[in-house]
PyMOL Python script that loads the backbone (N, CA, C, O; Angstrom):
from pymol import cmd

cmd.read_pdbstr("""\
ATOM      1  N   MET A   1       1.099  -1.069  -0.040  1.00  0.00           N
ATOM      2  CA  MET A   1      -0.086  -0.127  -0.115  1.00  0.00           C
ATOM      3  C   MET A   1       1.147   1.537   0.133  1.00  0.00           C
ATOM      4  O   MET A   1       0.721   2.619  -0.269  1.00  0.00           O
ATOM      5  N   ALA A   2       2.171   1.476   0.613  1.00  0.00           N
ATOM      6  CA  ALA A   2       2.926   2.604   0.595  1.00  0.00           C
ATOM      7  C   ALA A   2       3.475   2.811  -0.508  1.00  0.00           C
ATOM      8  O   ALA A   2       3.785   3.919  -0.946  1.00  0.00           O
ATOM      9  N   LYS A   3       3.713   1.253  -1.298  1.00  0.00           N
ATOM     10  CA  LYS A   3       4.552   1.629  -2.723  1.00  0.00           C
ATOM     11  C   LYS A   3       3.006   2.312  -3.249  1.00  0.00           C
ATOM     12  O   LYS A   3       3.288   3.482  -3.509  1.00  0.00           O
ATOM     13  N   VAL A   4       2.004   2.174  -3.429  1.00  0.00           N
ATOM     14  CA  VAL A   4       0.756   3.328  -4.311  1.00  0.00           C
ATOM     15  C   VAL A   4       1.066   4.266  -3.928  1.00  0.00           C
ATOM     16  O   VAL A   4       1.369   5.072  -4.807  1.00  0.00           O
ATOM     17  N   ARG A   5       1.173   4.687  -2.686  1.00  0.00           N
ATOM     18  CA  ARG A   5       0.985   5.829  -2.197  1.00  0.00           C
ATOM     19  C   ARG A   5       2.249   6.740  -2.631  1.00  0.00           C
ATOM     20  O   ARG A   5       2.007   7.851  -3.105  1.00  0.00           O
ATOM     21  N   THR A   6       3.407   6.371  -2.507  1.00  0.00           N
ATOM     22  CA  THR A   6       4.517   6.702  -3.313  1.00  0.00           C
ATOM     23  C   THR A   6       4.489   6.810  -4.837  1.00  0.00           C
ATOM     24  O   THR A   6       4.989   7.763  -5.435  1.00  0.00           O
ATOM     25  N   SER A   7       3.853   5.741  -5.457  1.00  0.00           N
ATOM     26  CA  SER A   7       4.181   6.204  -7.146  1.00  0.00           C
ATOM     27  C   SER A   7       2.933   6.792  -7.231  1.00  0.00           C
ATOM     28  O   SER A   7       2.856   7.038  -8.434  1.00  0.00           O
ATOM     29  N   ASP A   8       1.726   7.240  -6.630  1.00  0.00           N
ATOM     30  CA  ASP A   8       0.667   8.044  -7.027  1.00  0.00           C
ATOM     31  C   ASP A   8       1.574   9.520  -6.720  1.00  0.00           C
ATOM     32  O   ASP A   8       1.522  10.375  -7.604  1.00  0.00           O
ATOM     33  N   ALA A   9       2.253   9.760  -5.690  1.00  0.00           N
ATOM     34  CA  ALA A   9       2.914  11.089  -5.111  1.00  0.00           C
ATOM     35  C   ALA A   9       4.185  11.534  -6.165  1.00  0.00           C
ATOM     36  O   ALA A   9       4.569  12.697  -6.279  1.00  0.00           O
ATOM     37  N   ARG A  10       4.722  10.451  -6.861  1.00  0.00           N
ATOM     38  CA  ARG A  10       5.684  10.490  -7.617  1.00  0.00           C
ATOM     39  C   ARG A  10       5.013  10.934  -9.292  1.00  0.00           C
ATOM     40  O   ARG A  10       5.545  11.672 -10.121  1.00  0.00           O
ATOM     41  N   LYS A  11       3.966  10.348  -9.378  1.00  0.00           N
ATOM     42  CA  LYS A  11       3.106  10.803 -10.852  1.00  0.00           C
ATOM     43  C   LYS A  11       2.807  12.401 -10.276  1.00  0.00           C
ATOM     44  O   LYS A  11       3.479  13.347 -10.687  1.00  0.00           O
ATOM     45  N   LYS A  12       1.836  12.545  -9.387  1.00  0.00           N
ATOM     46  CA  LYS A  12       1.510  13.723  -9.105  1.00  0.00           C
ATOM     47  C   LYS A  12       2.842  14.882  -9.350  1.00  0.00           C
ATOM     48  O   LYS A  12       2.652  15.794 -10.155  1.00  0.00           O
ATOM     49  N   ASP A  13       3.908  14.805  -8.761  1.00  0.00           N
ATOM     50  CA  ASP A  13       4.988  15.451  -8.598  1.00  0.00           C
ATOM     51  C   ASP A  13       5.789  15.840 -10.339  1.00  0.00           C
ATOM     52  O   ASP A  13       6.342  16.900 -10.631  1.00  0.00           O
ATOM     53  N   ALA A  14       5.656  14.922 -11.025  1.00  0.00           N
ATOM     54  CA  ALA A  14       5.726  14.800 -12.339  1.00  0.00           C
ATOM     55  C   ALA A  14       5.044  15.781 -13.043  1.00  0.00           C
ATOM     56  O   ALA A  14       5.561  16.603 -13.799  1.00  0.00           O
ATOM     57  N   ARG A  15       3.626  15.649 -12.715  1.00  0.00           N
ATOM     58  CA  ARG A  15       2.768  16.097 -13.679  1.00  0.00           C
ATOM     59  C   ARG A  15       2.909  17.785 -13.302  1.00  0.00           C
ATOM     60  O   ARG A  15       3.006  18.653 -14.170  1.00  0.00           O
ATOM     61  N   GLU A  16       2.898  18.028 -11.935  1.00  0.00           N
ATOM     62  CA  GLU A  16       3.106  19.470 -11.570  1.00  0.00           C
ATOM     63  C   GLU A  16       4.156  20.009 -12.331  1.00  0.00           C
ATOM     64  O   GLU A  16       3.938  21.052 -12.946  1.00  0.00           O
ATOM     65  N   LYS A  17       5.630  19.294 -12.413  1.00  0.00           N
ATOM     66  CA  LYS A  17       6.536  19.523 -13.053  1.00  0.00           C
ATOM     67  C   LYS A  17       6.232  19.979 -14.450  1.00  0.00           C
ATOM     68  O   LYS A  17       6.548  21.084 -14.890  1.00  0.00           O
ATOM     69  N   ILE A  18       5.733  19.248 -14.969  1.00  0.00           N
ATOM     70  CA  ILE A  18       5.491  19.229 -16.565  1.00  0.00           C
ATOM     71  C   ILE A  18       4.716  20.914 -16.870  1.00  0.00           C
ATOM     72  O   ILE A  18       5.053  21.758 -17.701  1.00  0.00           O
ATOM     73  N   GLU A  19       3.667  20.956 -15.913  1.00  0.00           N
ATOM     74  CA  GLU A  19       2.395  22.022 -15.829  1.00  0.00           C
ATOM     75  C   GLU A  19       3.672  23.518 -15.961  1.00  0.00           C
ATOM     76  O   GLU A  19       3.700  24.441 -16.775  1.00  0.00           O
ATOM     77  N   LEU A  20       4.530  23.220 -14.863  1.00  0.00           N
ATOM     78  CA  LEU A  20       5.258  24.595 -14.470  1.00  0.00           C
ATOM     79  C   LEU A  20       6.121  24.582 -15.775  1.00  0.00           C
ATOM     80  O   LEU A  20       6.164  25.724 -16.232  1.00  0.00           O
ATOM     81  N   GLY A  21       6.823  23.687 -16.532  1.00  0.00           N
ATOM     82  CA  GLY A  21       7.310  23.783 -17.509  1.00  0.00           C
ATOM     83  C   GLY A  21       6.705  24.536 -18.544  1.00  0.00           C
ATOM     84  O   GLY A  21       7.272  25.427 -19.176  1.00  0.00           O
ATOM     85  N   GLY A  22       5.284  24.069 -18.735  1.00  0.00           N
ATOM     86  CA  GLY A  22       4.776  24.490 -19.919  1.00  0.00           C
ATOM     87  C   GLY A  22       4.682  26.050 -19.916  1.00  0.00           C
ATOM     88  O   GLY A  22       4.697  26.737 -20.937  1.00  0.00           O
ATOM     89  N   LEU A  23       4.589  26.501 -18.693  1.00  0.00           N
ATOM     90  CA  LEU A  23       4.496  28.030 -18.023  1.00  0.00           C
ATOM     91  C   LEU A  23       5.630  28.659 -19.033  1.00  0.00           C
ATOM     92  O   LEU A  23       5.556  29.601 -19.822  1.00  0.00           O
ATOM     93  N   ILE A  24       6.596  27.860 -18.736  1.00  0.00           N
ATOM     94  CA  ILE A  24       7.991  28.806 -19.485  1.00  0.00           C
ATOM     95  C   ILE A  24       8.126  28.808 -20.816  1.00  0.00           C
ATOM     96  O   ILE A  24       8.888  29.550 -21.436  1.00  0.00           O
ATOM     97  N   VAL A  25       7.236  27.805 -21.388  1.00  0.00           N
ATOM     98  CA  VAL A  25       7.160  27.380 -22.769  1.00  0.00           C
ATOM     99  C   VAL A  25       6.570  28.556 -23.302  1.00  0.00           C
ATOM    100  O   VAL A  25       7.135  29.338 -24.066  1.00  0.00           O
ATOM    101  N   LYS A  26       4.925  28.690 -22.688  1.00  0.00           N
ATOM    102  CA  LYS A  26       3.921  29.426 -22.759  1.00  0.00           C
ATOM    103  C   LYS A  26       4.171  30.728 -22.874  1.00  0.00           C
ATOM    104  O   LYS A  26       3.575  31.454 -23.670  1.00  0.00           O
ATOM    105  N   ALA A  27       5.491  31.289 -21.716  1.00  0.00           N
ATOM    106  CA  ALA A  27       5.954  32.853 -21.870  1.00  0.00           C
ATOM    107  C   ALA A  27       6.996  32.948 -22.797  1.00  0.00           C
ATOM    108  O   ALA A  27       7.680  33.967 -22.702  1.00  0.00           O
ATOM    109  N   GLY A  28       7.278  32.178 -23.633  1.00  0.00           N
ATOM    110  CA  GLY A  28       8.048  32.523 -24.512  1.00  0.00           C
ATOM    111  C   GLY A  28       9.218  32.435 -23.941  1.00  0.00           C
ATOM    112  O   GLY A  28       9.785  33.494 -24.210  1.00  0.00           O
ATOM    113  N   LEU A  29      10.033  31.661 -23.190  1.00  0.00           N
ATOM    114  CA  LEU A  29      11.322  31.589 -22.356  1.00  0.00           C
ATOM    115  C   LEU A  29      11.863  30.023 -23.080  1.00  0.00           C
ATOM    116  O   LEU A  29      12.985  29.600 -22.800  1.00  0.00           O
ATOM    117  N   ARG A  30      11.364  29.607 -23.586  1.00  0.00           N
ATOM    118  CA  ARG A  30      11.770  27.901 -23.595  1.00  0.00           C
ATOM    119  C   ARG A  30      13.263  27.704 -23.927  1.00  0.00           C
ATOM    120  O   ARG A  30      13.956  26.738 -23.608  1.00  0.00           O
ATOM    121  N   TYR A  31      13.685  28.955 -24.727  1.00  0.00           N
ATOM    122  CA  TYR A  31      15.546  28.880 -24.812  1.00  0.00           C
ATOM    123  C   TYR A  31      16.547  29.896 -23.767  1.00  0.00           C
ATOM    124  O   TYR A  31      17.737  30.207 -23.829  1.00  0.00           O
ATOM    125  N   GLU A  32      15.570  30.196 -22.908  1.00  0.00           N
ATOM    126  CA  GLU A  32      16.734  31.046 -22.155  1.00  0.00           C
ATOM    127  C   GLU A  32      17.516  30.187 -20.809  1.00  0.00           C
ATOM    128  O   GLU A  32      16.935  29.367 -20.098  1.00  0.00           O
ATOM    129  N   LYS A  33      18.411  30.444 -20.723  1.00  0.00           N
ATOM    130  CA  LYS A  33      19.245  29.894 -19.624  1.00  0.00           C
ATOM    131  C   LYS A  33      18.474  29.515 -18.360  1.00  0.00           C
ATOM    132  O   LYS A  33      17.557  30.203 -17.912  1.00  0.00           O
ATOM    133  N   ARG A  34      18.876  28.455 -17.852  1.00  0.00           N
ATOM    134  CA  ARG A  34      17.961  28.462 -16.333  1.00  0.00           C
ATOM    135  C   ARG A  34      18.412  29.582 -15.577  1.00  0.00           C
ATOM    136  O   ARG A  34      17.520  30.308 -15.136  1.00  0.00           O
ATOM    137  N   ALA A  35      19.557  29.880 -15.335  1.00  0.00           N
ATOM    138  CA  ALA A  35      20.174  30.782 -14.228  1.00  0.00           C
ATOM    139  C   ALA A  35      19.106  32.232 -14.577  1.00  0.00           C
ATOM    140  O   ALA A  35      18.791  32.978 -13.650  1.00  0.00           O
ATOM    141  N   LEU A  36      18.699  32.449 -15.799  1.00  0.00           N
ATOM    142  CA  LEU A  36      18.019  33.594 -15.914  1.00  0.00           C
ATOM    143  C   LEU A  36      16.871  33.400 -15.486  1.00  0.00           C
ATOM    144  O   LEU A  36      16.441  34.250 -14.707  1.00  0.00           O
ATOM    145  N   LEU A  37      16.083  32.362 -15.802  1.00  0.00           N
ATOM    146  CA  LEU A  37      14.727  31.920 -15.766  1.00  0.00           C
ATOM    147  C   LEU A  37      14.620  31.944 -13.744  1.00  0.00           C
ATOM    148  O   LEU A  37      13.730  32.513 -13.111  1.00  0.00           O
ATOM    149  N   LEU A  38      15.444  31.395 -13.323  1.00  0.00           N
ATOM    150  CA  LEU A  38      15.850  31.521 -12.045  1.00  0.00           C
ATOM    151  C   LEU A  38      15.470  32.756 -11.150  1.00  0.00           C
ATOM    152  O   LEU A  38      14.703  32.898 -10.199  1.00  0.00           O
ATOM    153  N   GLY A  39      16.543  33.815 -12.021  1.00  0.00           N
ATOM    154  CA  GLY A  39      16.526  35.095 -11.748  1.00  0.00           C
ATOM    155  C   GLY A  39      15.484  35.714 -11.747  1.00  0.00           C
ATOM    156  O   GLY A  39      15.323  36.478 -10.795  1.00  0.00           O
ATOM    157  N   LEU A  40      14.558  35.641 -12.630  1.00  0.00           N
ATOM    158  CA  LEU A  40      13.699  36.192 -13.208  1.00  0.00           C
ATOM    159  C   LEU A  40      12.297  35.594 -11.937  1.00  0.00           C
ATOM    160  O   LEU A  40      11.530  36.451 -11.497  1.00  0.00           O
ATOM    161  N   LEU A  41      12.173  34.403 -11.579  1.00  0.00           N
ATOM    162  CA  LEU A  41      11.275  34.205 -10.757  1.00  0.00           C
ATOM    163  C   LEU A  41      11.701  34.519  -9.259  1.00  0.00           C
ATOM    164  O   LEU A  41      10.833  34.431  -8.390  1.00  0.00           O
ATOM    165  N   ILE A  42      12.946  34.867  -8.931  1.00  0.00           N
ATOM    166  CA  ILE A  42      13.270  35.145  -7.910  1.00  0.00           C
ATOM    167  C   ILE A  42      12.776  36.826  -7.411  1.00  0.00           C
ATOM    168  O   ILE A  42      12.041  37.263  -6.525  1.00  0.00           O
ATOM    169  N   ASP A  43      13.563  37.409  -8.433  1.00  0.00           N
ATOM    170  CA  ASP A  43      12.889  38.971  -8.635  1.00  0.00           C
ATOM    171  C   ASP A  43      11.463  39.117  -8.392  1.00  0.00           C
ATOM    172  O   ASP A  43      10.917  39.740  -7.482  1.00  0.00           O
ATOM    173  N   ALA A  44      10.856  38.342  -9.495  1.00  0.00           N
ATOM    174  CA  ALA A  44       9.382  38.476  -9.476  1.00  0.00           C
ATOM    175  C   ALA A  44       8.665  38.177  -7.944  1.00  0.00           C
ATOM    176  O   ALA A  44       7.780  38.906  -7.495  1.00  0.00           O
ATOM    177  N   THR A  45       9.062  37.288  -7.409  1.00  0.00           N
ATOM    178  CA  THR A  45       8.580  37.013  -5.992  1.00  0.00           C
ATOM    179  C   THR A  45       8.962  37.976  -4.754  1.00  0.00           C
ATOM    180  O   THR A  45       8.191  38.056  -3.797  1.00  0.00           O
ATOM    181  N   ALA A  46      10.042  38.629  -4.791  1.00  0.00           N
ATOM    182  CA  ALA A  46      10.365  39.799  -4.158  1.00  0.00           C
ATOM    183  C   ALA A  46       9.736  40.887  -4.373  1.00  0.00           C
ATOM    184  O   ALA A  46       9.473  41.617  -3.418  1.00  0.00           O
ATOM    185  N   ARG A  47       9.260  41.320  -6.012  1.00  0.00           N
ATOM    186  CA  ARG A  47       8.510  42.659  -6.347  1.00  0.00           C
ATOM    187  C   ARG A  47       7.193  42.224  -5.571  1.00  0.00           C
ATOM    188  O   ARG A  47       6.729  42.973  -4.712  1.00  0.00           O
ATOM    189  N   ILE A  48       6.607  41.033  -5.872  1.00  0.00           N
ATOM    190  CA  ILE A  48       5.206  40.704  -5.408  1.00  0.00           C
ATOM    191  C   ILE A  48       4.808  40.795  -3.873  1.00  0.00           C
ATOM    192  O   ILE A  48       3.783  41.382  -3.527  1.00  0.00           O
ATOM    193  N   ARG A  49       5.571  40.256  -3.072  1.00  0.00           N
ATOM    194  CA  ARG A  49       5.706  40.128  -1.533  1.00  0.00           C
ATOM    195  C   ARG A  49       4.901  41.632  -1.067  1.00  0.00           C
ATOM    196  O   ARG A  49       3.824  41.755  -0.483  1.00  0.00           O
ATOM    197  N   GLY A  50       5.824  42.669  -1.544  1.00  0.00           N
ATOM    198  CA  GLY A  50       5.671  43.871  -0.720  1.00  0.00           C
ATOM    199  C   GLY A  50       4.898  44.852  -1.562  1.00  0.00           C
ATOM    200  O   GLY A  50       4.865  46.027  -1.196  1.00  0.00           O
ATOM    201  N   ASP A  51       4.243  44.457  -2.710  1.00  0.00           N
ATOM    202  CA  ASP A  51       3.397  44.996  -3.546  1.00  0.00           C
ATOM    203  C   ASP A  51       2.469  44.624  -4.253  1.00  0.00           C
ATOM    204  O   ASP A  51       2.614  44.117  -5.365  1.00  0.00           O
ATOM    205  N   GLU A  52       1.260  44.860  -3.617  1.00  0.00           N
ATOM    206  CA  GLU A  52      -0.207  44.237  -4.152  1.00  0.00           C
ATOM    207  C   GLU A  52      -0.692  44.659  -5.341  1.00  0.00           C
ATOM    208  O   GLU A  52      -1.429  43.996  -6.072  1.00  0.00           O
ATOM    209  N   LYS A  53      -0.147  46.139  -5.620  1.00  0.00           N
ATOM    210  CA  LYS A  53      -0.608  46.039  -7.402  1.00  0.00           C
ATOM    211  C   LYS A  53       0.189  45.799  -8.025  1.00  0.00           C
ATOM    212  O   LYS A  53      -0.011  46.071  -9.209  1.00  0.00           O
ATOM    213  N   GLU A  54       1.629  45.132  -7.662  1.00  0.00           N
ATOM    214  CA  GLU A  54       2.434  44.894  -8.801  1.00  0.00           C
ATOM    215  C   GLU A  54       1.962  43.462  -8.907  1.00  0.00           C
ATOM    216  O   GLU A  54       2.246  43.017 -10.019  1.00  0.00           O
ATOM    217  N   ARG A  55       1.327  42.569  -8.124  1.00  0.00           N
ATOM    218  CA  ARG A  55       0.943  41.096  -7.781  1.00  0.00           C
ATOM    219  C   ARG A  55      -0.501  41.101  -8.984  1.00  0.00           C
ATOM    220  O   ARG A  55      -0.731  40.385  -9.958  1.00  0.00           O
ATOM    221  N   GLU A  56      -1.264  42.245  -8.372  1.00  0.00           N
ATOM    222  CA  GLU A  56      -2.523  42.146  -9.604  1.00  0.00           C
ATOM    223  C   GLU A  56      -2.245  42.796 -10.932  1.00  0.00           C
ATOM    224  O   GLU A  56      -3.111  42.714 -11.802  1.00  0.00           O
ATOM    225  N   ARG A  57      -1.232  43.371 -11.149  1.00  0.00           N
ATOM    226  CA  ARG A  57      -0.732  43.613 -12.254  1.00  0.00           C
ATOM    227  C   ARG A  57      -0.242  42.298 -13.124  1.00  0.00           C
ATOM    228  O   ARG A  57      -0.725  42.015 -14.220  1.00  0.00           O
ATOM    229  N   LEU A  58       0.651  41.645 -12.555  1.00  0.00           N
ATOM    230  CA  LEU A  58       1.002  40.418 -13.160  1.00  0.00           C
ATOM    231  C   LEU A  58       0.214  39.153 -13.302  1.00  0.00           C
ATOM    232  O   LEU A  58       0.439  38.176 -14.016  1.00  0.00           O
ATOM    233  N   LEU A  59      -0.960  39.439 -12.290  1.00  0.00           N
ATOM    234  CA  LEU A  59      -1.853  38.374 -12.404  1.00  0.00           C
ATOM    235  C   LEU A  59      -2.904  38.797 -13.755  1.00  0.00           C
ATOM    236  O   LEU A  59      -3.525  38.063 -14.524  1.00  0.00           O
ATOM    237  N   ALA A  60      -2.827  40.001 -13.692  1.00  0.00           N
ATOM    238  CA  ALA A  60      -4.000  40.150 -14.752  1.00  0.00           C
ATOM    239  C   ALA A  60      -3.542  39.897 -16.432  1.00  0.00           C
ATOM    240  O   ALA A  60      -4.206  39.686 -17.448  1.00  0.00           O
ATOM    241  N   ILE A  61      -1.869  40.051 -16.124  1.00  0.00           N
ATOM    242  CA  ILE A  61      -1.007  39.709 -17.488  1.00  0.00           C
ATOM    243  C   ILE A  61      -1.164  38.217 -18.058  1.00  0.00           C
ATOM    244  O   ILE A  61      -1.253  37.834 -19.224  1.00  0.00           O
ATOM    245  N   GLY A  62      -1.168  37.410 -16.698  1.00  0.00           N
ATOM    246  CA  GLY A  62      -1.340  36.132 -16.614  1.00  0.00           C
ATOM    247  C   GLY A  62      -2.569  35.537 -17.249  1.00  0.00           C
ATOM    248  O   GLY A  62      -2.716  34.668 -18.108  1.00  0.00           O
ATOM    249  N   ALA A  63      -3.591  36.446 -16.399  1.00  0.00           N
ATOM    250  CA  ALA A  63      -5.112  35.543 -16.904  1.00  0.00           C
ATOM    251  C   ALA A  63      -5.372  35.942 -18.256  1.00  0.00           C
ATOM    252  O   ALA A  63      -6.237  35.272 -18.820  1.00  0.00           O
ATOM    253  N   GLU A  64      -4.705  37.103 -19.090  1.00  0.00           N
ATOM    254  CA  GLU A  64      -5.076  37.240 -20.124  1.00  0.00           C
ATOM    255  C   GLU A  64      -4.449  36.584 -21.031  1.00  0.00           C
ATOM    256  O   GLU A  64      -5.032  36.347 -22.089  1.00  0.00           O
ATOM    257  N   ALA A  65      -2.896  36.071 -20.785  1.00  0.00           N
ATOM    258  CA  ALA A  65      -2.351  34.735 -21.703  1.00  0.00           C
ATOM    259  C   ALA A  65      -3.114  33.732 -21.574  1.00  0.00           C
ATOM    260  O   ALA A  65      -3.335  33.071 -22.588  1.00  0.00           O
ATOM    261  N   PHE A  66      -3.728  33.335 -20.307  1.00  0.00           N
ATOM    262  CA  PHE A  66      -4.415  32.219 -20.266  1.00  0.00           C
ATOM    263  C   PHE A  66      -6.075  32.082 -20.901  1.00  0.00           C
ATOM    264  O   PHE A  66      -6.858  31.136 -20.813  1.00  0.00           O
ATOM    265  N   GLY A  67      -6.225  33.354 -21.523  1.00  0.00           N
ATOM    266  CA  GLY A  67      -7.212  33.862 -21.940  1.00  0.00           C
ATOM    267  C   GLY A  67      -7.353  33.426 -23.744  1.00  0.00           C
ATOM    268  O   GLY A  67      -8.285  32.793 -24.242  1.00  0.00           O
ATOM    269  N   HIS A  68      -6.382  33.868 -24.325  1.00  0.00           N
ATOM    270  CA  HIS A  68      -5.704  33.587 -25.285  1.00  0.00           C
ATOM    271  C   HIS A  68      -5.521  31.993 -25.873  1.00  0.00           C
ATOM    272  O   HIS A  68      -5.376  31.745 -27.070  1.00  0.00           O
ATOM    273  N   ASP A  69      -5.553  31.013 -24.846  1.00  0.00           N
ATOM    274  CA  ASP A  69      -5.070  29.471 -25.009  1.00  0.00           C
ATOM    275  C   ASP A  69      -6.050  29.301 -26.321  1.00  0.00           C
ATOM    276  O   ASP A  69      -7.201  29.734 -26.363  1.00  0.00           O
ATOM    277  N   PRO A  70      -5.365  28.565 -27.426  1.00  0.00           N
ATOM    278  CA  PRO A  70      -6.443  28.100 -28.581  1.00  0.00           C
ATOM    279  C   PRO A  70      -7.008  26.733 -28.171  1.00  0.00           C
ATOM    280  O   PRO A  70      -7.487  26.107 -29.116  1.00  0.00           O
ATOM    281  N   GLU A  71      -7.070  26.018 -26.756  1.00  0.00           N
ATOM    282  CA  GLU A  71      -7.518  25.021 -26.499  1.00  0.00           C
ATOM    283  C   GLU A  71      -9.208  25.026 -26.357  1.00  0.00           C
ATOM    284  O   GLU A  71      -9.807  23.988 -26.078  1.00  0.00           O
TER     285      GLU A  71
END
""", "prot")
cmd.dss("prot")
cmd.show_as("cartoon", "prot")
cmd.util.cbc("prot")
cmd.orient("prot")
């Protein structure tokens, strides 16, 4: 039974990582260096933690991008 839970947790983790990678592709950053991607994320994290307006601005940009999905 523990093996099944471990397998399910690994599948869930893999699925989440695939989805997060898809966000990088959707943002047009597929071919950027990993260090740049991490730097962007760290910078954005710092900016949204102290600024609710910046958080909402970025949220609106993301929501609009998802709204233009051809799916």
